[in-house]
C-alpha positions in Angstrom: 52.7 222.6 193.1 55.1 223.2 196.0 52.5 222.2 198.6 51.5 219.1 196.5 55.1 218.0 196.3 55.6 218.5 200.1 52.4 216.4 200.6 53.7 213.6 198.4 57.0 213.6 200.2 55.3 213.3 203.5 53.2 210.4 202.3 56.3 208.7 200.9 58.0 209.1 204.2 55.0 207.5 206.0 55.1 204.6 203.5 58.8 204.1 204.2 58.4 204.3 208.0 55.6 201.8 208.2 56.7 199.5 205.3 53.4 200.2 203.6 55.1 200.9 200.3 56.5 197.4 200.1 53.2 195.9 201.1 51.4 197.8 198.3 54.1 196.7 195.8 53.6 193.1 196.9 49.8 193.4 196.5 50.2 194.9 193.1 52.6 192.1 192.1 50.2 189.5 193.3 47.3 191.1 191.3 49.5 191.3 188.2 50.5 187.7 188.6 46.8 186.7 188.8 46.1 188.9 185.7 48.9 187.4 183.7 47.7 183.9 184.7 44.2 184.7 183.5 45.5 186.3 180.3 47.7 183.2 179.6 44.8 180.9 180.2 42.6 182.8 177.9 45.3 183.0 175.2 46.0 179.3 175.4 42.2 178.6 175.2 41.9 181.0 172.2 44.7 179.2 170.3 43.3 175.8 171.0 39.8 176.9 169.8 41.3 178.3 166.6 43.2 175.1 165.8 40.4 172.7 166.7 37.2 174.8 166.8 35.4 173.8 163.5 36.0 170.0 164.0 34.9 170.2 167.6 31.7 172.0 166.7 30.9 169.2 164.2 31.7 166.7 167.0 29.3 168.4 169.3 26.5 168.5 166.7 26.7 164.7 166.2 25.8 163.9 169.8 22.6 161.9 170.1 20.7 160.8 173.2 23.5 158.7 174.7 24.2 160.5 178.0 27.7 158.8 178.4 28.7 159.8 174.9 27.6 163.4 175.6 29.6 163.4 178.9 32.7 162.0 177.1 32.5 164.5 174.2 32.1 167.4 176.6 35.1 166.2 178.6 37.3 165.7 175.5 36.3 169.0 173.9 37.0 171.0 177.1 40.2 169.2 177.8 41.4 170.2 174.3 40.3 173.9 174.4 40.8 174.4 178.1 37.5 176.3 178.6 34.4 174.8 180.1 32.8 178.2 179.4 33.5 177.9 175.7 32.1 174.4 175.5 29.0 175.4 177.5 28.4 178.4 175.2 28.7 176.2 172.1 26.2 173.8 173.6 23.9 176.7 174.5 24.2 178.0 170.9 23.2 174.6 169.5 20.2 174.5 171.9 19.2 178.0 170.8 19.3 177.0 167.2 17.2 173.9 167.9 20.1 171.6 166.8 20.5 170.1 170.3 18.0 169.1 173.0 18.2 170.2 176.7 19.2 166.6 177.6 22.0 166.5 175.1 23.3 169.9 176.1 23.3 169.2 179.8 25.2 165.9 179.3 27.9 167.8 177.3 28.2 170.6 179.9 28.6 168.0 182.7 31.5 166.6 180.7 32.9 170.1 180.3 33.1 170.4 184.1 35.3 167.3 184.1 37.5 168.5 181.2 38.2 171.9 182.8 40.1 170.2 185.7 43.0 169.8 183.4 43.9 173.5 184.0 44.1 172.8 187.7 46.5 169.9 187.0 48.7 172.3 184.9 48.6 174.9 187.7 49.7 172.3 190.2 53.0 171.8 188.3 54.0 175.3 189.5 55.1 173.7 192.8 57.8 171.7 190.9 61.1 173.3 190.0 60.8 172.2 186.4 57.9 174.7 186.1 60.4 177.6 185.8 61.5 176.2 182.4 57.8 176.2 181.2 58.0 180.0 181.2 60.3 179.8 178.1 57.2 178.5 176.2 56.0 182.1 176.1 59.1 183.1 174.2 58.8 180.2 171.7 55.1 181.0 171.3 55.6 184.7 170.6 58.2 183.7 167.9 55.8 181.3 166.2 53.0 184.0 166.3 55.1 186.0 163.8 54.7 183.3 161.1 52.1 183.8 158.4 50.6 180.3 158.5 47.5 180.4 160.7 48.1 176.9 162.1 51.6 177.8 163.3 50.3 181.1 164.7 47.6 179.2 166.6 50.3 176.8 168.0 52.3 179.9 169.0 49.3 181.4 170.8 48.9 178.1 172.7 52.5 178.0 173.8 52.6 181.7 174.6 49.5 181.3 176.7 50.9 178.3 178.5 54.1 180.2 179.3 52.3 183.2 180.6 50.1 180.9 182.7 53.2 179.5 184.5 54.7 183.0 184.7 51.6 184.2 186.5 51.6 181.3 188.8 55.3 181.7 189.6 54.8 185.5 190.2 51.9 184.8 192.7 53.9 182.0 194.4 57.0 184.3 194.7 55.0 187.1 196.4 53.4 184.6 198.8 56.5 182.5 199.4 58.1 182.5 202.9 61.5 182.9 201.4 60.9 185.7 198.8 57.5 187.2 199.7 56.4 190.0 201.9 55.8 188.8 205.4 53.1 191.4 206.1 51.1 190.3 203.0 51.6 186.6 203.8 50.4 187.2 207.4 47.5 189.3 206.2 46.3 186.5 203.8 46.7 183.8 206.5 44.9 186.0 209.1 42.1 186.6 206.6 41.5 182.9 205.9 41.9 182.0 209.6 39.2 184.7 210.4 36.8 183.2 207.8 37.7 179.6 208.7 34.1 178.5 208.2 33.6 176.1 205.3 30.2 177.5 204.0 31.7 181.0 204.0 34.7 179.9 202.1 32.4 178.1 199.6 30.6 181.4 199.1 33.8 183.4 198.7 35.0 180.9 196.0 31.6 181.2 194.2 31.7 185.0 194.3 35.3 185.3 193.1 34.7 182.9 190.2 31.5 184.7 189.3 33.4 188.0 189.1 36.3 186.8 187.1 34.1 184.2 185.2 36.7 181.4 185.4 36.7 178.5 187.8 40.1 177.5 186.4 41.5 180.9 187.4 40.1 180.6 191.0 41.5 177.1 191.3 44.9 178.2 189.9 45.1 181.1 192.4 44.1 178.8 195.3 46.7 176.2 194.1 49.4 178.9 194.0 48.5 180.0 197.5 48.5 176.5 198.8 52.0 175.8 197.3 53.5 178.6 199.4 51.7 177.8 202.6 49.7 181.1 202.5 46.5 179.0 202.4 45.9 175.7 204.1 44.7 172.7 202.2 41.2 172.5 203.7 40.5 176.1 202.9 41.6 175.6 199.3 39.2 172.6 199.0 36.3 174.8 200.1 37.3 177.6 197.8 37.5 175.3 194.7 34.1 173.8 195.7 32.7 177.3 195.6 34.3 177.9 192.3 32.3 175.1 190.8 29.2 177.1 191.6 30.5 180.4 190.4 31.5 179.0 187.0 27.8 178.6 186.1 27.5 182.4 185.8 29.1 182.3 182.3 26.4 179.8 181.3 23.6 181.9 182.8 24.9 185.0 181.0 25.0 183.0 177.7 21.3 182.1 178.0 20.1 185.7 178.5 18.0 186.5 175.5 18.2 182.9 174.3 15.4 180.4 173.7 13.3 179.0 176.5 15.2 175.7 176.3 18.5 177.5 176.6 17.2 179.2 179.8 16.1 175.9 181.1 19.5 174.4 180.5 21.1 177.3 182.4 18.9 176.7 185.4 19.6 172.9 185.3 23.4 173.5 185.3 23.0 176.0 188.2 20.9 173.6 190.3 23.3 170.7 189.6 26.4 172.7 190.6 24.8 174.0 193.8 23.5 170.5 194.8 26.8 168.7 194.0 28.9 171.4 195.8 26.7 171.2 198.9 26.8 167.4 198.9 30.6 167.6 198.5 30.8 170.0 201.4 28.5 167.8 203.5 30.8 164.9 203.0 34.2 166.5 203.2 33.6 168.9 206.2 32.7 166.1 208.8 35.6 164.0 207.5 38.0 166.9 207.8 36.9 167.3 211.4 37.2 163.6 212.2 40.5 163.0 210.4 43.6 165.0 209.6 42.8 165.3 205.9 45.0 168.4 205.7 48.0 166.1 206.2 46.8 162.8 204.8 45.7 163.9 201.3 48.7 166.1 200.5 51.0 163.2 201.7 49.2 160.8 199.3 49.9 163.1 196.3 53.2 164.4 197.3 52.4 168.1 197.5 49.5 170.3 198.7 49.0 172.0 195.3 48.8 168.7 193.4 46.4 167.4 196.1 44.0 170.3 195.5 44.1 169.7 191.7 43.5 166.0 192.2 40.7 166.6 194.7 38.9 168.7 192.0 39.5 166.0 189.4 38.2 163.2 191.6 35.2 165.3 192.8 34.1 165.9 189.2 34.8 162.4 188.1 32.5 161.1 190.9 29.7 163.6 190.9 29.2 164.5 187.2 28.6 160.8 186.0 26.5 160.3 189.1 24.2 163.1 188.0 23.6 161.6 184.6 20.6 159.3 185.6 18.8 162.3 187.0 19.2 164.7 184.0 15.7 163.8 182.6 14.3 164.6 186.0 16.1 167.9 186.1 14.7 168.6 182.6 11.1 168.0 183.7 11.6 170.2 186.7 13.1 173.0 184.6 10.0 172.9 182.3 7.8 173.3 185.3 9.9 176.1 186.7 10.2 178.0 183.5 6.9 178.2 181.6 7.1 178.9 177.9 4.8 181.9 177.6 5.6 182.3 173.9 4.5 178.7 173.4 1.3 179.3 175.3 0.6 182.4 173.0 1.2 180.2 170.0 -1.2 177.6 171.2 -3.8 180.3 171.8 -3.5 181.2 168.1 -5.1 177.9 167.2 -8.9 178.5 167.3 -10.7 175.7 165.6 -8.8 172.4 165.4 -8.3 169.9 168.2 -7.2 166.3 168.3 -10.7 165.2 169.5 -12.1 166.2 166.1 -10.2 163.4 164.4 -13.0 161.0 165.5 -15.4 163.0 163.2 -13.5 163.5 159.9 -16.2 165.6 158.1 -16.4 168.1 160.9 -12.6 168.1 161.2 -12.3 169.1 157.6 -14.7 172.0 158.1 -12.7 173.1 161.2 -9.4 172.9 159.3 -10.9 175.1 156.6 -11.8 177.7 159.3 -8.4 177.5 160.8 -6.7 178.1 157.4 -8.9 181.1 156.8 -7.9 182.5 160.2 -4.2 181.8 159.3 -4.7 183.7 156.0 -6.0 186.7 157.8 -3.1 186.6 160.2 -0.7 186.4 157.2 -2.4 189.3 155.4 -2.2 191.5 158.5 1.4 190.7 159.0 2.2 191.4 155.4 0.7 194.9 155.8 2.7 195.5 158.9 5.9 194.3 157.2 5.2 196.4 154.1 4.6 199.5 156.3 7.8 198.7 158.2 10.0 198.7 155.1 8.3 201.7 153.5 8.1 204.0 156.5 10.8 202.4 158.7 8.4 202.5 161.6 9.6 200.2 164.3 6.5 200.4 166.5 5.1 197.1 165.4 8.4 195.1 165.3 7.5 192.8 168.2 4.0 192.1 166.7 5.6 191.2 163.4 8.0 188.7 165.0 5.4 187.2 167.3 2.9 186.8 164.4 5.5 185.1 162.2 6.2 182.6 165.0 2.4 182.0 165.4 2.0 181.4 161.7 4.9 178.9 161.7 3.4 177.2 164.7 -0.1 177.0 163.1 1.4 175.7 159.9 3.1 172.8 161.8 -0.1 172.1 163.8 -2.4 172.1 160.8 0.0 169.9 158.8 0.3 167.4 161.6 -3.5 167.4 162.0 -4.1 166.8 158.3 -1.6 163.9 158.3 -3.6 162.3 161.1 -6.9 163.1 159.4 -5.9 161.3 156.1 -6.1 157.9 158.0 -9.9 158.3 158.6 -11.1 160.6 155.8 -13.3 159.6 152.9 -12.1 159.7 149.3 -14.0 163.0 148.8 -12.4 164.6 151.9 -8.9 163.3 150.9 -8.9 165.5 147.8 -9.8 168.5 149.9 -7.2 167.6 152.4 -4.6 167.4 149.6 -5.4 170.9 148.5 -5.2 172.1 152.1 -1.6 171.0 152.4 -0.7 173.3 149.5 -2.8 176.2 150.7 -1.2 176.1 154.2 2.3 176.0 152.7 1.6 179.0 150.5 0.2 181.0 153.4 3.2 180.2 155.5 5.5 181.4 152.7 3.5 184.7 152.5 4.2 185.0 156.2 7.9 184.5 155.5 7.8 187.4 153.0 6.2 189.6 155.6 9.1 188.8 157.9 11.6 189.4 155.1 10.2 192.9 154.8 10.9 193.5 158.4 14.5 192.2 158.2 15.2 194.2 155.0 13.9 197.3 156.7 16.4 196.9 159.6 19.2 196.5 157.1 18.1 199.7 155.4 18.2 201.5 158.7 21.8 200.2 159.3 22.8 201.4 155.8 21.0 204.8 156.3 18.8 204.0 153.2 15.3 205.2 152.5 13.0 204.8 149.5 12.1 207.9 147.5 8.5 209.1 147.3 8.4 207.9 143.7 9.5 204.4 144.7 6.9 204.3 147.5 4.2 205.3 145.1 5.3 202.4 142.8 5.3 199.9 145.6 1.9 201.0 146.8 0.6 200.5 143.3 1.8 196.9 143.3 0.7 196.3 146.9 -2.9 197.4 146.0 -3.0 194.6 143.5 -1.8 192.2 146.1 -4.6 193.2 148.4 -7.2 192.6 145.7 -5.7 189.2 145.1 -6.0 188.5 148.8 -9.7 189.3 148.8 -10.3 187.1 145.8 -8.3 184.2 147.3 -10.5 184.4 150.4 -13.6 184.3 148.4 -12.4 181.4 146.2 -11.1 179.4 149.1 -14.2 180.0 151.2 -16.7 179.2 148.5 -14.6 176.4 147.0 -15.6 177.6 143.5 -13.5 178.7 140.4 -15.8 181.7 139.5 -13.1 184.3 140.3 -10.2 182.2 139.4 -9.5 183.9 136.0 -9.6 187.3 137.5 -7.1 186.2 140.2 -4.9 184.8 137.4 -5.1 188.1 135.5 -4.1 190.1 138.5 -1.1 187.8 139.0 0.0 188.4 135.4 -0.4 192.1 136.1 2.1 191.9 139.0 4.6 190.1 136.7 4.3 192.9 134.1 4.5 195.6 136.8 7.6 194.0 138.3 9.4 194.3 135.0 8.1 197.8 134.5 9.1 199.1 137.9 12.5 197.4 137.7 13.2 199.2 134.4 12.0 202.5 135.8 14.2 202.1 138.8 17.4 201.5 136.7 16.5 204.5 134.5 16.5 206.6 137.6 19.9 205.2 138.6 21.3 206.1 135.1 19.9 209.6 135.5 21.3 210.0 139.0 17.9 210.6 140.5 18.1 207.5 142.7 20.9 206.3 145.0 22.7 203.2 143.8 22.9 201.9 147.4 19.0 201.5 147.4 19.0 199.3 144.4 19.3 195.9 146.2 16.5 196.8 148.5 14.3 198.0 145.7 14.7 195.0 143.5 14.3 192.6 146.5 11.0 194.2 147.5 9.6 194.1 144.0 10.6 190.4 143.7 9.1 189.6 147.1 5.8 191.2 146.2 5.7 189.3 142.9 6.3 186.1 144.8 3.4 186.9 147.2 1.2 187.2 144.2 2.4 183.7 143.0 1.4 182.2 146.3 -2.0 183.8 146.3 -2.8 182.5 142.9 -1.7 179.1 144.0 -4.2 179.3 146.9 -6.9 179.9 144.4 -5.8 177.2 142.0 -5.6 174.6 144.8 -9.4 174.4 144.8 -9.5 173.1 141.2 -6.0 171.7 141.0 -4.3 170.5 144.2 -0.8 170.9 142.7 -1.4 174.7 142.3 -1.0 177.0 139.3 2.0 175.6 137.4 2.0 178.6 135.1 2.6 181.0 138.0 5.2 179.0 139.8 8.5 180.9 139.9 
């Protein structure tokens, strides 16, 4: 301990001798100021999202294919919630859900890039003496956050965030100010940016910093604070904020990981647009800065270097983002070529027998549809077996196959339905009746596929709840599933032969599943009363029994569709 204390005393003496201690304190203060600024910005954004979020989501969902409307909505939403990342993630979410197209999403995100410049304008106010009073908003905000009413708490969060934002900016400005800052730190910052006084390199630094902190507004705010104190020259700040426009796409790219193929394409489009526009901006500004004294001219126009940086960002986005709109469709086509939908190709391969060229020969087309439906039935039966095994044994080895097969069944259902609609225009009266029954059969097969997927989802919930079926329950389920398999075999025969020979047997088996459902449910509740079964398993047990009974309903409907296109009314549940 004595030696350690002596060592620390020696280090402290060294710090005092060389002034390193003051330099370290200044660096820490600068970093804390940057951290407070980012926290304030996030808090303000969070409060704005809470107070306006639901209505803004509705607004985003209403966007159609009007590119200017999308740009305007993206701008307005981001200006309100002060986060281009949040707007972009909302748009990506809608694209993932299929509620928005790539074109619509990109137009909104382009608008978000304009709306986010408002933060830069707020940051530029730090160079004015009135900004010191804005810090008091943090105090008012904290007081409002103690209220119980959510709306008042959200307003408090907005004001507190805004106050912290200005506090962070003032802290950074104070550290870098010639009057109050550390001269060594100011010289170090100036020397660093003088050493890297190469626009493409500054562009890269801006992009990297923004990618790391995931906020172009934060990078712009820090650059503006540095410009206001003279620690950074105007031209360097311009190149840094241009680089920040590239780095901000990292948030969008992170949001599309694991998303749909269209979401990934949207991310690539935004990345390409930001790189292209930043490089064009650099190619225009750099030569002009060399030819003219823009470092003096532009700040003089706006009255201060910090406001000039903020206004440069506003003007840059107002020019380039609308200019990109006519090319969005082109970017969309390019993204489709760059990112192939492998899952879509797999789905297409699932279609074996139908093709649009068959529409010219309706009789052959009907035969091929029948073959495609039988193939779909086999797929549905196989997936039902996998789903049933998943929920009984909680074996996750076939999870991916279950999900992919379900997607294929949905795809085939849509393709056959569309094909049948086209076929009705040229089919004969005799074929029209068959086509009518096919519509019902395909729908029932698709619903059986849904039940298979439901087994898979229920199984995952059981794992989360640490629930398992008892051996008695498994034996009862297998008894019911055996009947389902018999019904599948009969449905295949009836549909293939187009006869009603086995229809009564199929109907009897369906009645048997109804009786068995009631019997098993009663037995299950008896076990609960006798404490031989866990109460927590009850929802999973009753759901599985009901799902199996509904599968039986769909199978009997497939059989009845041959003699009655509307299905078996008696068995409809």
